[in-house]
C-alpha positions as CSV (number, residue, x, y, z in Angstrom):
1,M,9.7,19.1,-7.2
2,I,11.2,16.7,-9.3
3,A,14.9,17.4,-7.5
4,I,12.7,16.9,-4.4
5,G,11.1,13.6,-6.3
6,N,14.5,11.7,-7.1
7,F,15.4,12.5,-3.0
8,F,12.7,10.5,-1.7
9,F,12.5,8.0,-4.3
10,K,15.9,6.8,-3.3
11,Y,14.9,6.6,0.2
12,R,11.2,5.6,-0.2
13,N,11.2,2.1,1.5
14,F,12.7,3.8,5.0
15,L,10.3,6.3,4.4
16,F,7.4,3.8,4.5
17,I,9.1,2.0,7.9
18,F,8.9,5.7,9.1
19,L,5.1,6.3,8.4
20,Y,4.2,3.1,9.6
21,L,6.0,3.4,12.9
22,L,3.9,7.2,13.4
23,L,0.6,4.8,13.5
24,F,1.8,4.1,17.1
25,A,2.4,8.0,18.1
26,P,0.4,9.6,20.8
27,S,-2.8,11.6,19.0
28,P,-6.1,12.7,19.9
29,S,-9.0,10.3,18.3
30,L,-10.1,10.4,15.1
31,F,-13.7,8.9,16.9
32,T,-14.8,9.7,19.8
33,A,-18.0,8.4,22.7
34,E,-18.7,11.3,23.0
35,A,-19.5,11.9,19.3
36,F,-20.1,8.4,18.0
37,G,-21.2,6.9,20.8
38,E,-20.7,3.8,23.2
39,N,-20.0,1.6,20.1
40,Y,-17.9,4.5,18.3
41,Y,-15.0,2.0,17.7
42,V,-16.9,0.3,15.3
43,Y,-16.0,3.1,12.9
44,P,-12.7,3.3,12.8
45,L,-12.3,-0.2,12.8
46,L,-14.8,-0.9,9.8
47,I,-14.0,1.7,7.6
48,G,-9.9,1.3,8.5
49,L,-10.0,-2.2,7.3
50,F,-12.0,-1.6,4.2
51,V,-10.0,1.2,3.1
52,T,-6.4,-1.0,4.0
53,I,-7.9,-4.0,2.3
54,S,-9.0,-1.9,-1.0
55,G,-5.4,-0.6,-1.3
56,E,-3.7,-4.0,-1.3
57,L,-6.5,-5.9,-3.4
58,I,-5.4,-2.8,-5.8
59,R,-1.6,-3.4,-5.3
60,G,-2.4,-7.3,-5.8
61,I,-4.6,-7.3,-9.1
62,T,-1.8,-4.6,-10.6
63,I,1.1,-7.0,-9.5
64,G,-0.6,-9.6,-10.6
65,L,-1.7,-8.7,-14.4
66,A,1.0,-6.4,-15.1
67,Y,4.1,-6.0,-13.1
68,I,6.8,-3.1,-13.3
69,I,10.1,-2.3,-11.7
70,R,9.4,-0.4,-9.0
71,G,12.9,-0.6,-7.0
72,G,14.3,1.5,-10.2
73,K,17.8,1.1,-10.3
74,D,20.9,2.1,-8.0
75,K,18.2,3.5,-6.1
76,K,17.1,6.1,-9.2
77,V,13.8,6.5,-10.8
78,Y,14.4,3.4,-13.8
79,A,12.1,1.7,-16.3
80,E,12.8,-0.9,-19.4
81,K,9.4,-0.2,-21.0
82,L,6.5,1.4,-20.9
83,V,4.2,-0.6,-19.4
84,T,0.5,0.4,-20.3
85,E,-1.6,-2.5,-19.7
86,G,-3.6,-4.5,-16.8
87,I,-4.8,-1.4,-14.2
88,F,-2.1,0.9,-15.9
89,N,-4.6,1.0,-18.5
90,H,-6.8,2.6,-16.2
91,G,-4.9,5.0,-13.8
92,R,-1.2,5.7,-13.8
93,N,-0.2,4.7,-10.6
94,P,-2.4,2.2,-9.1
95,L,0.6,0.7,-7.0
96,Y,0.7,4.4,-5.3
97,V,-2.6,4.8,-4.9
98,G,-2.9,1.2,-3.3
99,N,-0.3,2.8,-1.1
100,I,-2.3,5.7,0.2
101,L,-5.1,3.8,0.6
102,M,-3.4,1.4,2.8
103,L,-1.7,4.0,4.7
104,A,-4.9,5.9,5.2
105,G,-6.7,2.7,6.1
106,V,-4.6,2.2,8.7
107,G,-4.2,5.3,10.1
108,I,-8.4,5.4,10.6
109,L,-7.8,1.8,12.0
110,S,-5.5,3.4,14.7
111,N,-8.1,6.0,15.2
112,S,-5.4,8.7,15.0
113,L,-6.5,12.0,14.2
114,L,-2.4,13.0,13.7
115,Y,-2.1,10.8,11.3
116,V,-5.2,11.5,9.1
117,L,-4.8,15.2,9.1
118,V,-0.4,15.7,9.5
119,V,1.1,12.7,8.3
120,I,-1.0,11.0,5.3
121,P,-0.9,15.1,3.9
122,G,2.7,15.1,3.7
123,F,3.1,11.4,2.8
124,L,0.2,12.7,-0.9
125,F,3.0,15.3,-1.3
126,I,5.8,13.3,-1.3
127,Y,4.6,10.9,-3.8
128,Q,3.2,13.8,-5.9
129,A,6.7,14.5,-6.2
130,I,8.0,11.0,-6.6
131,V,5.6,10.9,-9.4
132,L,6.5,14.2,-11.0
133,A,10.5,12.7,-10.9
134,E,9.1,9.3,-12.4
135,E,7.0,11.1,-15.3
136,N,10.5,13.4,-16.1
137,F,12.5,10.3,-16.5
138,L,9.5,8.5,-18.6
139,R,8.8,11.6,-20.7
140,G,12.5,11.6,-21.7
141,K,13.0,7.8,-22.6
142,F,9.2,7.3,-24.3
143,G,8.5,10.7,-25.5
144,K,5.8,11.1,-27.5
145,D,4.7,7.4,-26.4
146,F,4.1,8.6,-22.4
147,D,2.6,11.9,-23.7
148,N,-0.2,9.9,-25.5
149,Y,-0.7,7.9,-22.2
150,T,-1.0,10.7,-19.7
151,Q,-3.5,12.1,-21.9
152,R,-5.3,9.4,-22.4
153,V,-4.8,7.8,-18.6
154,N,-5.3,9.8,-15.3
155,R,-2.4,10.0,-12.9
156,W,-4.0,9.1,-10.0
157,I,-7.8,8.6,-10.5
158,I,-8.3,4.8,-11.5
159,D,-10.8,4.5,-14.0
160,F,-12.9,1.4,-13.5
161,R,-15.0,2.0,-16.9
162,G,-13.6,-1.5,-18.7
163,I,-11.5,-3.0,-16.4
164,G,-13.6,-6.0,-16.4
165,Q,-12.2,-6.4,-19.8
166,S,-8.8,-5.6,-19.6
167,V,-8.8,-8.4,-16.1
168,Q,-10.3,-10.6,-18.2
169,A,-7.9,-10.2,-21.8
170,M,-4.9,-11.2,-19.6
171,K,-4.0,-14.1,-16.8
172,F,-3.5,-13.1,-13.0
173,N,0.0,-14.2,-11.7
174,Y,-1.3,-15.2,-8.3
175,K,2.4,-16.3,-8.0
176,R,3.8,-12.9,-9.1
177,W,1.5,-11.3,-6.1
178,I,2.5,-13.7,-3.2
179,L,6.8,-13.1,-4.2
180,K,6.6,-9.7,-5.0
181,E,4.0,-8.6,-2.4
182,Y,5.1,-11.2,0.8
183,N,7.2,-8.7,2.6
184,T,4.9,-5.9,2.4
185,L,2.2,-8.1,3.2
186,L,4.1,-9.2,6.5
187,V,4.6,-5.6,8.0
188,W,1.1,-4.8,7.2
189,L,-0.7,-7.7,8.7
190,V,1.7,-7.5,11.8
191,G,0.9,-3.6,11.9
192,I,-2.8,-3.9,11.9
193,S,-2.6,-7.4,14.2
194,A,-0.9,-4.7,16.3
195,I,-3.3,-1.4,16.0
196,I,-6.5,-3.7,16.8
197,C,-4.7,-5.5,20.1
198,L,-3.6,-2.4,21.2
199,R,-6.5,0.1,20.0
200,Y,-9.5,-1.9,20.8
201,P,-9.4,-3.5,24.0
202,E,-13.2,-3.8,23.9
203,L,-13.1,-6.7,21.6
204,F,-10.9,-9.0,24.5
205,E,-11.4,-10.1,27.3
206,G,-8.4,-9.2,29.0
207,D,-4.9,-8.0,28.4
208,D,-4.0,-11.9,28.4
209,H,-6.1,-12.5,25.8
210,R,-4.9,-9.0,23.9
211,Q,-1.4,-10.6,24.2
212,R,-2.5,-14.1,23.2
213,V,-4.1,-12.9,20.0
214,F,-1.1,-10.9,19.3
215,I,1.2,-13.3,19.6
216,T,-0.7,-16.1,17.7
217,S,-0.9,-13.7,14.7
218,V,2.8,-13.0,14.6
219,I,3.7,-16.5,14.5
220,V,1.1,-17.2,12.0
221,F,2.1,-14.3,9.0
222,G,5.7,-15.3,10.5
223,S,5.5,-18.5,9.8
224,L,3.6,-18.0,6.4
225,Y,6.5,-15.3,5.7
226,L,8.8,-17.8,6.2
227,I,7.5,-20.9,3.8
228,V,7.1,-17.9,0.7
229,R,10.5,-16.8,1.6
230,Y,11.7,-20.7,1.7
231,L,10.1,-21.4,-1.5
232,K,11.5,-18.2,-3.2
233,K,15.0,-18.9,-2.3
234,S,14.6,-22.2,-3.0
235,G,13.3,-21.6,-6.9
236,K,10.3,-24.0,-5.9
237,M,7.9,-21.3,-6.7
238,T,8.8,-18.9,-9.4
239,A,6.7,-16.2,-11.1
Protein backbone atom coordinates (compact mmCIF):
# COMPACT_ATOMS: atom_id res chain seq x y z
CA MET A 1 0.00 0.00 0.00
CA ILE A 2 2.89 2.37 0.74
CA ALA A 3 4.35 1.85 -2.75
CA ILE A 4 0.90 2.44 -4.26
CA GLY A 5 0.53 5.56 -2.15
CA ASN A 6 3.89 6.95 -3.27
CA PHE A 7 2.89 6.37 -6.91
CA PHE A 8 -0.44 8.15 -6.59
CA PHE A 9 1.11 10.96 -4.52
CA LYS A 10 3.37 11.72 -7.46
CA TYR A 11 0.46 12.00 -9.90
CA ARG A 12 -2.36 13.09 -7.59
CA ASN A 13 -2.91 16.47 -9.24
CA PHE A 14 -3.62 14.81 -12.59
CA LEU A 15 -5.76 12.24 -10.80
CA PHE A 16 -7.97 14.96 -9.32
CA ILE A 17 -8.59 16.45 -12.78
CA PHE A 18 -9.42 13.01 -14.19
CA LEU A 19 -11.87 12.29 -11.37
CA TYR A 20 -13.50 15.67 -11.93
CA LEU A 21 -14.00 14.96 -15.64
CA LEU A 22 -15.72 11.67 -14.75
CA LEU A 23 -18.54 13.75 -13.26
CA PHE A 24 -19.79 14.28 -16.80
CA ALA A 25 -19.60 10.62 -17.83
CA PRO A 26 -22.96 8.96 -18.71
CA SER A 27 -24.48 7.27 -15.68
CA PRO A 28 -27.80 6.08 -14.23
CA SER A 29 -29.35 8.67 -11.92
CA LEU A 30 -28.83 8.56 -8.19
CA PHE A 31 -32.20 10.27 -7.63
CA THR A 32 -35.11 9.62 -9.99
CA ALA A 33 -38.61 11.01 -10.48
CA GLU A 34 -40.04 7.52 -9.98
CA ALA A 35 -38.52 7.22 -6.51
CA PHE A 36 -38.57 10.82 -5.28
CA GLY A 37 -41.38 12.49 -7.17
CA GLU A 38 -41.66 15.27 -9.71
CA ASN A 39 -39.23 17.56 -7.88
CA TYR A 40 -36.60 14.82 -7.44
CA TYR A 41 -33.83 17.12 -8.66
CA VAL A 42 -34.08 19.19 -5.47
CA TYR A 43 -32.48 16.36 -3.46
CA PRO A 44 -29.16 16.00 -5.35
CA LEU A 45 -28.99 19.77 -5.78
CA LEU A 46 -29.32 20.65 -2.09
CA ILE A 47 -27.49 17.64 -0.65
CA GLY A 48 -24.66 17.90 -3.17
CA LEU A 49 -24.11 21.61 -2.58
CA PHE A 50 -24.21 21.15 1.20
CA VAL A 51 -21.63 18.34 1.17
CA THR A 52 -19.21 20.00 -1.26
CA ILE A 53 -19.43 23.42 0.46
CA SER A 54 -18.75 21.66 3.78
CA GLY A 55 -15.61 20.17 2.23
CA GLU A 56 -14.33 23.55 1.06
CA LEU A 57 -15.09 25.09 4.46
CA ILE A 58 -12.96 22.42 6.12
CA ARG A 59 -10.15 23.04 3.63
CA GLY A 60 -10.41 26.81 4.00
CA ILE A 61 -10.35 26.80 7.79
CA THR A 62 -7.48 24.31 7.81
CA ILE A 63 -5.33 26.35 5.44
CA GLY A 64 -6.19 29.64 7.11
CA LEU A 65 -5.15 28.41 10.55
CA ALA A 66 -2.14 26.14 9.98
CA TYR A 67 -0.66 25.51 6.57
CA ILE A 68 1.39 22.46 5.59
CA ILE A 69 3.39 21.82 2.42
CA ARG A 70 0.81 19.88 0.39
CA GLY A 71 2.88 19.49 -2.76
CA GLY A 72 5.68 17.47 -1.22
CA LYS A 73 9.16 17.91 -2.63
CA ASP A 74 10.28 16.69 -6.06
CA LYS A 75 6.88 14.94 -6.34
CA LYS A 76 7.66 12.88 -3.25
CA VAL A 77 6.19 12.93 0.26
CA TYR A 78 7.96 15.57 2.32
CA ALA A 79 7.44 17.59 5.50
CA GLU A 80 9.64 20.21 7.15
CA LYS A 81 7.88 19.90 10.49
CA LEU A 82 5.08 17.98 12.16
CA VAL A 83 2.02 20.23 12.06
CA THR A 84 -0.39 19.46 14.92
CA GLU A 85 -2.08 22.81 15.55
CA GLY A 86 -5.33 24.23 14.22
CA ILE A 87 -7.65 21.68 12.63
CA PHE A 88 -4.75 19.20 12.62
CA ASN A 89 -5.27 19.07 16.38
CA HIS A 90 -8.66 17.47 15.71
CA GLY A 91 -7.99 15.33 12.63
CA ARG A 92 -4.77 14.15 10.98
CA ASN A 93 -5.87 14.72 7.39
CA PRO A 94 -8.45 17.54 7.28
CA LEU A 95 -7.38 18.66 3.79
CA TYR A 96 -7.98 15.20 2.42
CA VAL A 97 -11.30 14.98 4.27
CA GLY A 98 -12.23 18.26 2.61
CA ASN A 99 -11.25 16.88 -0.80
CA ILE A 100 -13.31 13.75 -0.25
CA LEU A 101 -16.37 15.76 0.76
CA MET A 102 -15.96 18.10 -2.20
CA LEU A 103 -15.77 15.24 -4.72
CA ALA A 104 -18.56 13.30 -3.03
CA GLY A 105 -20.66 16.46 -3.02
CA VAL A 106 -20.23 17.20 -6.71
CA GLY A 107 -20.86 13.51 -7.41
CA ILE A 108 -24.22 13.80 -5.66
CA LEU A 109 -24.81 17.14 -7.35
CA SER A 110 -24.26 15.55 -10.76
CA ASN A 111 -26.86 12.91 -9.76
CA SER A 112 -24.43 10.21 -10.91
CA LEU A 113 -24.96 6.73 -9.49
CA LEU A 114 -21.75 5.57 -11.17
CA TYR A 115 -19.71 8.32 -9.53
CA VAL A 116 -21.05 7.72 -6.04
CA LEU A 117 -20.86 3.90 -6.12
CA VAL A 118 -17.68 3.38 -8.17
CA VAL A 119 -15.52 6.51 -8.45
CA ILE A 120 -15.75 7.67 -4.83
CA PRO A 121 -14.84 4.24 -3.34
CA GLY A 122 -11.87 4.11 -5.74
CA PHE A 123 -10.88 7.60 -4.67
CA LEU A 124 -11.06 6.56 -1.00
CA PHE A 125 -8.76 3.61 -1.69
CA ILE A 126 -6.23 5.88 -3.40
CA TYR A 127 -6.31 8.41 -0.56
CA GLN A 128 -5.87 5.65 2.02
CA ALA A 129 -2.75 4.50 0.18
CA ILE A 130 -1.41 8.07 -0.05
CA VAL A 131 -1.99 8.64 3.66
CA LEU A 132 -0.20 5.40 4.57
CA ALA A 133 2.77 6.51 2.45
CA GLU A 134 2.79 9.92 4.16
CA GLU A 135 2.55 8.35 7.60
CA ASN A 136 5.44 6.05 6.78
CA PHE A 137 7.56 9.12 5.95
CA LEU A 138 6.41 11.09 9.00
CA ARG A 139 7.05 8.17 11.35
CA GLY A 140 10.54 7.75 9.96
CA LYS A 141 11.35 11.47 10.32
CA PHE A 142 9.59 12.42 13.55
CA GLY A 143 9.51 9.07 15.34
CA LYS A 144 7.89 9.09 18.77
CA ASP A 145 6.42 12.56 18.32
CA PHE A 146 4.40 11.31 15.37
CA ASP A 147 3.40 8.11 17.18
CA ASN A 148 2.10 10.15 20.11
CA TYR A 149 0.18 12.36 17.68
CA THR A 150 -1.45 9.36 15.97
CA GLN A 151 -2.53 7.95 19.32
CA ARG A 152 -4.23 11.22 20.20
CA VAL A 153 -5.77 12.26 16.84
CA ASN A 154 -7.81 10.12 14.45
CA ARG A 155 -6.64 9.58 10.88
CA TRP A 156 -9.92 10.42 9.14
CA ILE A 157 -12.58 11.44 11.63
CA ILE A 158 -12.40 15.08 12.71
CA ASP A 159 -13.21 15.43 16.41
CA PHE A 160 -15.03 18.75 16.67
CA ARG A 161 -14.88 18.81 20.47
CA GLY A 162 -12.91 21.85 21.57
CA ILE A 163 -12.50 23.06 18.00
CA GLY A 164 -13.83 26.50 18.94
CA GLN A 165 -10.98 26.91 21.41
CA SER A 166 -8.45 25.87 18.77
CA VAL A 167 -9.83 28.38 16.28
CA GLN A 168 -10.04 31.16 18.87
CA ALA A 169 -6.43 30.63 19.91
CA MET A 170 -5.14 31.21 16.36
CA LYS A 171 -5.49 33.98 13.82
CA PHE A 172 -7.24 33.02 10.59
CA ASN A 173 -5.07 34.01 7.63
CA TYR A 174 -7.68 34.65 4.94
CA LYS A 175 -5.04 35.88 2.48
CA ARG A 176 -3.26 32.53 2.69
CA TRP A 177 -6.54 30.74 2.10
CA ILE A 178 -7.22 32.81 -1.03
CA LEU A 179 -3.68 32.55 -2.41
CA LYS A 180 -3.39 28.81 -1.81
CA GLU A 181 -6.92 27.91 -2.92
CA TYR A 182 -7.71 30.15 -5.88
CA ASN A 183 -6.77 27.49 -8.44
CA THR A 184 -8.90 24.87 -6.70
CA LEU A 185 -11.76 27.33 -6.27
CA LEU A 186 -11.81 28.19 -9.98
CA VAL A 187 -12.04 24.54 -11.07
CA TRP A 188 -14.56 23.79 -8.33
CA LEU A 189 -16.88 26.75 -9.03
CA VAL A 190 -16.80 26.41 -12.83
CA GLY A 191 -17.40 22.68 -12.46
CA ILE A 192 -20.41 23.25 -10.22
CA SER A 193 -21.78 25.80 -12.67
CA ALA A 194 -21.36 23.33 -15.54
CA ILE A 195 -23.07 20.54 -13.60
CA ILE A 196 -26.03 22.73 -12.62
CA CYS A 197 -26.47 24.05 -16.16
CA LEU A 198 -26.14 20.59 -17.70
CA ARG A 199 -28.04 18.45 -15.20
CA TYR A 200 -30.82 20.81 -14.09
CA PRO A 201 -32.70 22.20 -17.09
CA GLU A 202 -35.70 22.60 -14.76
CA LEU A 203 -34.00 25.62 -13.21
CA PHE A 204 -33.81 27.55 -16.48
CA GLU A 205 -36.20 29.09 -18.98
CA GLY A 206 -34.57 27.40 -21.95
CA ASP A 207 -31.25 26.44 -23.50
CA ASP A 208 -30.36 30.07 -24.26
CA HIS A 209 -30.85 30.97 -20.61
CA ARG A 210 -28.67 28.06 -19.52
CA GLN A 211 -25.90 29.10 -21.89
CA ARG A 212 -26.00 32.69 -20.69
CA VAL A 213 -25.83 31.63 -17.05
CA PHE A 214 -22.87 29.33 -17.67
CA ILE A 215 -20.96 31.88 -19.77
CA THR A 216 -21.60 34.57 -17.15
CA SER A 217 -20.35 32.30 -14.35
CA VAL A 218 -17.18 31.48 -16.29
CA ILE A 219 -16.52 35.19 -16.92
CA VAL A 220 -17.13 36.14 -13.27
CA PHE A 221 -15.08 33.32 -11.75
CA GLY A 222 -12.38 33.66 -14.40
CA SER A 223 -12.09 37.39 -13.74
CA LEU A 224 -11.77 36.81 -9.99
CA TYR A 225 -9.12 34.20 -10.68
CA LEU A 226 -7.11 36.57 -12.85
CA ILE A 227 -7.35 39.33 -10.24
CA VAL A 228 -6.05 37.06 -7.48
CA ARG A 229 -3.31 35.70 -9.75
CA TYR A 230 -2.21 39.24 -10.59
CA LEU A 231 -2.16 40.25 -6.92
CA LYS A 232 -0.11 37.17 -6.07
CA LYS A 233 2.41 37.44 -8.94
CA SER A 234 2.84 41.20 -8.45
CA GLY A 235 3.42 40.80 -4.72
CA LYS A 236 0.51 43.09 -3.86
CA MET A 237 -1.10 40.28 -1.86
CA THR A 238 1.04 38.03 0.30
CA ALA A 239 0.21 35.51 2.96
